[in-house]
N, C-alpha and C positions, 0 to 999 in steps of 0.2 A: 978230672971230673968235668962233665959237660953241664952247663947251666940249662935250665928248662923254664920256659915261660908259658903263660896262659893269658888269653883274653876271654873273659866270661861276660856275656851280655844277658842281663835279666830284664824281662818285661813284667812289670807289676800289674796287678788288677787296677783298673782306672782309679786314680786319686790316692793310691796307697803307697806311693814311692817314699814319702816321709816316714811312714810306719816301717817300711822295709829298712830304711836307713837307720832308724833307731834300734831295730833288732840287730843289724850288722854292728853298730857301734857298741852294743851291750855284749855281744858274743865274740865277734870276730876281731875287732880292733885290738883288744888286749891280747888275744891269742896270737895274732899275727905279730904284734909288737914283741912278744916274748919268744917267738919262734926263730931260732938261729938259721933255719933253712930258708926263710924268706929273705932274699937279698934286696928286694924292692916290692912295693905294693902301692898301687894307685886305685882308689875307689872314686869313681867319676859319675856325675850326673849328666845325662845327655841334655845338651842345650836345646835340641830340636824336638825332643819327645819327653813330655812331662811324666811318662810312666816307664822310662828306661834308665837302667843303671849298667855301667860297664866297670869291670875291674881288670887291671893289668897287673900280673904278678910275675916275679922272677924268683925262682928257687935255685939253690945251689946244685940240685940234682932232681931227676924225676923221682927218685926214691924218697926224697924229702917231701915232695908234693903228695905222694901216696900216703906217707906216714901222717901228714897233716889231716888228710881226709878221715883218718881213724881216731882223731882226738874227740874227747867229750865236748869240747867247745864247738867243733864243727857239727857234731850230732845235735846239740842243743839249738844251734843256729838253724839247721835244716828243719827241725821240728817246729820251730816258731815261725819261720819265714815261708815255708811252702804253701800254706793256705792263702798267702797274700800275693802269690805270683800267678801269672796267667798260664804258665806252663814251665817245662824244664828250661834251663838256661841254654844258650848257644855257646859252646866251648870251642875255642881254637887253640890247639897246642902248637908251640913254636920253639925253635932252637935258636937262641941268640948267637950271632956270629960277629957282632961288633957292638960295643957299648961305650958311650962317652963317660969318662970318669971326671968327677969334679974335684 
């Protein structure tokens, strides 16, 4: 099984990054934490852009990533967060070829 990774960059409407983060924490943090398909997840605030958020995710497979997008938690997150974003996210799909294990 091949792992699958994503980098997702969101641009919020000016001054709304904190609000977007609160919505993410309410919907996504518990869903990601409970999802066995997520092997790693980093939710990051951009140090140089006060309206930017990036997430780095590693799934156990592309199928797991697709199944997660069909969850009620993800649908609720989208419903609440989309009005606060300046547009759709920039998504980069990646295939991990080497991972440092701790």
